[in-house]
C-alpha positions, -999 to 999 in steps of 0.1 A, spaced: -837 -575 -706 -855 -601 -729 -875 -629 -712 -897 -659 -722 -934 -654 -719 -933 -669 -684 -904 -646 -673 -876 -671 -677 -842 -667 -692 -837 -668 -730 -809 -688 -743 -787 -665 -766 -783 -686 -796 -819 -694 -803 -831 -658 -794 -803 -645 -818 -811 -669 -847 -849 -669 -845 -857 -634 -834 -827 -609 -835 -814 -616 -870 -848 -616 -885 -857 -583 -868 -824 -567 -880 -827 -579 -916 -864 -565 -916 -852 -532 -903 -824 -532 -929 -849 -538 -956 -868 -507 -945 -837 -486 -945 -816 -493 -914 -780 -487 -926 -763 -503 -895 -760 -540 -883 -768 -535 -846 -753 -563 -823 -774 -582 -797 -752 -568 -769 -760 -531 -778 -795 -529 -761 -779 -543 -731 -752 -515 -731 -779 -491 -737 -800 -503 -708 -771 -502 -684 -762 -467 -696 -795 -453 -689 -794 -466 -654 -760 -452 -647 -768 -417 -663 -802 -416 -643 -782 -420 -610 -813 -436 -594 -795 -471 -592 -762 -479 -574 -733 -492 -595 -735 -523 -574 -772 -529 -583 -764 -523 -620 -735 -548 -617 -758 -575 -604 -786 -567 -628 -761 -573 -656 -748 -604 -641 -712 -592 -636 -693 -610 -610 -676 -578 -598 -686 -542 -596 -651 -536 -610 -662 -551 -643 -692 -528 -645 -670 -498 -635 -644 -506 -663 -670 -509 -690 -693 -480 -680 -671 -458 -658 -667 -433 -686 -705 -426 -682 -700 -414 -646 -679 -382 -647 -698 -367 -619 -688 -396 -596 -653 -382 -599 -664 -348 -589 -683 -361 -561 -653 -381 -547 -632 -348 -549 -661 -329 -532 -661 -354 -504 -623 -352 -500 -624 -316 -498 -651 -316 -472 -631 -341 -452 -599 -319 -453 -619 -289 -443 -632 -308 -413 -596 -315 -401 -585 -279 -404 -616 -265 -387 
């Protein structure tokens, strides 16, 4: 989600120390009541992609750097209730095809 000025990967600890913590403290000084964690924008980013439905779970998994789609599904599966309904609908269509 965040990159260096040349598009490279940012190391967690320096980013957290030099950018995240000062930004959170500045926001708290202006009235932010919470202390957001660095991982929260990552979850928001993934959640938006899942809810939008325009990106496969496999693609989201790779974007997040997960080794397995299963990891992504376990973390974000609750955001995909439509997927359960879609699976049930597909099963129903298959069964209807057998009985036709």
